[in-house]
C-alpha positions in Angstrom: 257.5 -59.2 135.2 254.3 -61.2 134.7 252.9 -61.5 131.2 249.5 -60.9 132.7 250.1 -57.3 133.7 247.1 -55.3 132.6 246.6 -51.6 131.8 245.4 -49.4 134.6 244.3 -45.8 134.4 247.4 -44.4 136.2 250.3 -46.4 134.7 249.2 -46.8 131.1 250.9 -50.1 130.9 249.6 -53.0 128.8 251.3 -56.2 128.0 249.8 -58.4 125.3 251.1 -61.0 122.8 249.9 -60.9 119.2 247.3 -63.5 118.3 247.5 -65.7 115.2 245.3 -63.2 113.4 247.5 -60.2 114.4 250.6 -62.1 113.2 248.9 -62.7 109.9 248.3 -59.0 109.5 251.9 -58.3 110.3 253.0 -60.7 107.6 250.6 -59.1 105.2 252.0 -55.7 105.8 255.6 -57.0 105.4 254.6 -58.6 102.1 253.1 -55.4 100.8 256.2 -53.4 101.7 258.4 -55.8 99.7 262.2 -56.0 100.0 264.0 -53.3 102.0 267.5 -52.3 102.7 269.2 -53.7 105.8 268.6 -50.6 107.8 265.0 -50.2 106.9 264.5 -53.9 107.4 265.9 -53.6 110.9 263.3 -50.9 111.6 260.5 -53.1 110.3 260.5 -55.7 113.0 257.3 -57.5 113.9 257.0 -55.3 116.9 257.4 -52.1 114.8 254.8 -53.2 112.2 252.5 -54.1 115.1 252.6 -50.6 116.4 251.6 -49.1 113.1 248.7 -51.6 112.9 247.6 -50.7 116.4 247.8 -47.0 115.4 245.4 -47.8 112.5 243.2 -50.1 114.5 244.7 -53.2 112.7 243.7 -51.9 109.2 246.3 -53.3 106.9 245.8 -50.8 104.2 246.2 -47.7 106.4 249.0 -49.2 108.5 251.0 -50.0 105.3 250.5 -46.5 104.0 251.6 -45.0 107.3 254.6 -47.2 107.6 255.7 -46.6 104.0 255.5 -42.8 104.6 257.7 -43.3 107.8 260.2 -45.3 105.8 260.4 -42.5 103.2 260.9 -40.0 106.0 263.6 -42.1 107.7 265.4 -42.5 104.4 265.5 -38.7 103.9 265.8 -37.4 107.4 268.1 -40.2 108.7 267.2 -39.8 112.4 269.5 -42.6 113.4 272.4 -40.6 112.1 271.9 -37.6 114.3 274.8 -37.3 116.8 275.1 -35.4 120.1 277.5 -32.8 118.8 275.0 -31.7 116.1 272.2 -31.0 118.7 274.2 -30.3 121.9 273.4 -26.6 121.7 269.7 -27.4 122.0 270.3 -29.5 125.1 272.4 -27.0 127.2 269.6 -26.0 129.5 268.3 -29.6 130.0 265.0 -28.8 128.3 264.8 -32.5 127.3 267.0 -35.3 128.5 266.8 -39.0 129.1 266.9 -39.8 132.8 269.3 -42.3 134.3 266.4 -44.3 135.8 263.4 -46.2 134.5 259.9 -46.7 135.8 258.8 -49.9 137.7 258.1 -51.6 134.3 261.5 -50.8 132.9 260.4 -48.1 130.6 262.7 -45.4 129.5 262.0 -41.9 130.9 262.3 -38.6 129.0 262.3 -35.5 131.2 260.9 -32.4 129.5 261.2 -28.9 130.9 259.5 -26.4 128.6 260.4 -23.6 130.9 264.1 -24.1 130.0 263.5 -23.4 126.3 266.7 -21.9 124.8 266.0 -21.8 121.1 263.6 -20.2 118.7 264.4 -22.6 115.8 261.6 -25.0 115.3 263.8 -27.0 113.0 266.5 -27.3 115.6 264.1 -28.2 118.4 262.4 -30.9 116.3 265.8 -32.4 115.4 266.8 -32.5 119.0 263.4 -34.1 119.9 264.0 -36.8 117.3 267.5 -37.4 118.6 266.0 -37.9 122.1 263.3 -40.2 120.8 265.8 -42.4 118.9 268.0 -42.6 122.0 265.1 -43.5 124.3 263.9 -46.2 122.0 267.4 -47.9 121.6 267.6 -48.0 125.4 264.2 -49.7 125.9 264.5 -53.3 127.2 263.4 -56.1 124.8 260.0 -56.5 126.4 259.1 -52.9 126.2 258.0 -50.6 123.3 256.8 -47.5 125.1 258.4 -44.8 127.2 257.4 -42.3 129.9 257.5 -38.5 129.6 257.9 -36.5 132.8 257.1 -32.8 132.0 258.2 -30.2 134.6 256.5 -26.9 134.2 258.6 -24.8 136.6 259.5 -21.5 135.0 257.1 -22.0 132.1 255.4 -18.7 131.0 252.7 -17.7 128.6 255.2 -16.2 126.2 256.7 -19.7 125.7 253.6 -21.2 124.2 254.0 -22.0 120.5 251.2 -23.5 118.6 253.5 -24.0 115.6 256.0 -26.1 117.6 253.1 -28.0 119.2 251.8 -28.9 115.7 255.2 -30.0 114.5 255.9 -32.0 117.6 252.5 -33.7 117.4 253.1 -34.5 113.7 256.5 -36.1 114.4 255.4 -38.1 117.5 252.1 -39.3 116.0 253.2 -40.1 112.4 256.8 -41.2 112.9 256.7 -42.7 116.4 253.2 -44.2 116.8 252.3 -46.1 120.0 255.6 -45.1 121.6 254.1 -43.2 124.5 253.1 -45.1 127.6 252.3 -42.2 130.0 252.9 -38.4 129.9 252.9 -36.8 133.3 252.3 -33.1 133.3 253.6 -31.9 136.7 252.3 -28.7 138.1 251.1 -27.1 134.9 250.2 -23.4 135.4 246.5 -22.4 135.2 247.0 -20.7 131.8 248.1 -24.1 130.4 244.6 -25.5 130.8 242.9 -23.6 127.9 246.0 -24.3 125.8 245.5 -28.0 126.5 241.9 -27.7 125.3 243.2 -26.3 122.0 245.8 -29.0 121.7 243.6 -32.0 122.5 241.9 -32.2 119.1 245.3 -33.0 117.6 245.2 -36.3 119.7 243.1 -39.4 119.5 241.1 -40.2 122.6 243.4 -43.1 123.6 246.4 -40.7 123.4 244.6 -38.1 125.5 244.0 -40.8 128.1 247.8 -41.3 128.5 248.2 -37.7 129.6 248.1 -37.3 133.4 247.9 -34.0 135.2 249.8 -34.2 138.5 249.8 -31.4 141.2 252.3 -31.3 144.1 249.6 -30.1 146.4 247.2 -32.9 145.5 248.0 -36.3 147.1 245.6 -38.2 144.8 247.4 -37.1 141.7 250.9 -37.4 143.3 250.0 -41.1 143.7 250.3 -41.5 140.0 254.0 -40.8 140.1 254.5 -42.8 143.2 252.9 -45.9 141.7 255.2 -45.7 138.7 258.6 -44.9 140.2 261.0 -45.5 143.0 260.9 -42.0 144.4 264.5 -42.1 145.6 265.5 -42.0 142.0 263.2 -39.3 140.8 264.1 -35.6 140.6 262.9 -33.4 143.4 261.0 -31.4 140.7 258.6 -34.3 140.5 258.3 -34.9 144.2 261.2 -37.3 144.3 264.3 -37.4 146.6 267.0 -36.8 144.0 268.4 -33.3 144.3 271.4 -33.7 142.1 270.0 -31.7 139.2 270.9 -31.7 135.5 274.6 -31.4 134.6 275.2 -30.7 130.9 278.8 -31.8 131.0 278.1 -35.2 132.5 275.1 -35.6 130.2 277.2 -34.7 127.1 279.8 -37.3 128.1 277.0 -39.9 128.5 275.4 -39.0 125.2 278.6 -39.4 123.3 278.9 -42.9 124.6 275.2 -43.4 123.7 276.0 -42.4 120.1 278.4 -45.4 119.9 275.5 -47.6 121.0 273.3 -46.1 118.2 276.0 -46.8 115.6 276.3 -50.4 116.8 272.5 -50.9 116.8 272.0 -49.7 113.2 275.0 -51.6 112.0 273.3 -54.9 112.7 272.5 -57.0 109.7 269.0 -58.5 110.0 268.3 -61.9 108.6 267.0 -61.7 105.1 264.5 -64.1 103.5 264.5 -62.6 100.0 267.1 -62.2 97.3 265.2 -59.4 95.5 266.9 -56.0 95.2 266.3 -54.0 98.3 264.8 -50.5 98.4 267.4 -48.2 100.0 266.4 -44.6 99.2 263.5 -42.2 99.4 263.2 -42.4 95.6 263.0 -46.1 95.7 260.3 -45.9 98.4 258.4 -43.4 96.2 258.3 -46.0 93.5 257.1 -48.7 95.8 253.5 -49.5 94.6 251.2 -51.1 97.0 248.9 -53.9 95.7 245.9 -52.6 93.8 243.6 -54.0 96.4 244.7 -51.2 98.8 242.5 -48.9 96.7 243.6 -45.8 98.6 242.1 -42.7 97.0 243.8 -39.4 96.7 241.6 -37.7 99.2 242.8 -40.2 101.9 246.5 -39.1 101.5 248.1 -37.8 104.6 250.8 -35.2 104.9 254.3 -36.5 104.4 257.6 -34.7 105.2 258.0 -33.9 101.6 254.5 -32.3 101.1 255.4 -28.8 102.1 259.2 -28.6 101.9 261.1 -25.7 100.3 264.6 -26.8 101.4 266.7 -29.4 99.6 266.9 -31.5 102.8 263.6 -32.8 104.0 262.7 -32.1 107.6 259.6 -32.4 109.7 258.9 -28.7 109.2 255.8 -29.2 107.2 252.4 -27.7 107.8 250.4 -30.3 109.8 247.0 -31.3 108.5 245.1 -33.1 111.2 243.1 -36.1 110.1 241.5 -39.0 112.0 244.5 -41.1 110.8 247.2 -38.9 112.4 246.2 -38.9 116.0 248.2 -41.7 117.6 251.2 -41.5 120.0 
């Protein structure tokens, strides 16, 4: 694929290489973070740091703060250690699954079917979402950082709307997985969803809102968005495609158990190290990590972290979301 591919309104795709100035900012963030454990160092690739910088408009202070909070969350929540058998009960209805196809740019596709909700546990649903996100990311090709969401609203009812789950989902996606969304396609959302969307939009930055596309099966103009992105022979019939095979939990479970092996292999890699200083390996260590005094981040700038409103011994993303201008990026 050409390096010159540009972003267009329908596909949300943008390919760019960091300039010398951008690389300098990446290096600055890395220096401020200091030594990290092998696992956290694997996470803090140049591409990963770049995403946090983009999410904070290349502000080194804010990006470093955001990334530090994510590293603390990852050290506590250990998303890379979630395995299929732990979350399989949440997946039984196929409410979220990774498709076996990619879009025309090679991006991973997560299919979401909110009408197939089978759980009332926000904690369980968020944990399964995190599992799906981690799996989708590991399966991205080297030249891609973002994924596609296909959201099927068949069977979705007013009683299934949950503002609490929406807040928690937005919190995790924006603060822990910034700049991972390429396009979100909302396919045939019901009329009652429109006012709910107006309530949810303030949680998202304008550039994230632009990634959300409403597609209707009876509107050829909006259907073209899907057709431009995908080989329709591979896409489920629920999205106007020609695949009628449907979701099979047994086949998917077998596939995910194999994917778990890939996850273990990925995080077992030992990244090259350029420092002999003791590495920070735990949440406590990350708590003690002090950014250089020139960051000068005041207390009133602090954003919510997964430990801010936790009453359980194990930290989860089940905190109360406080929306700020710095927490609106997906």
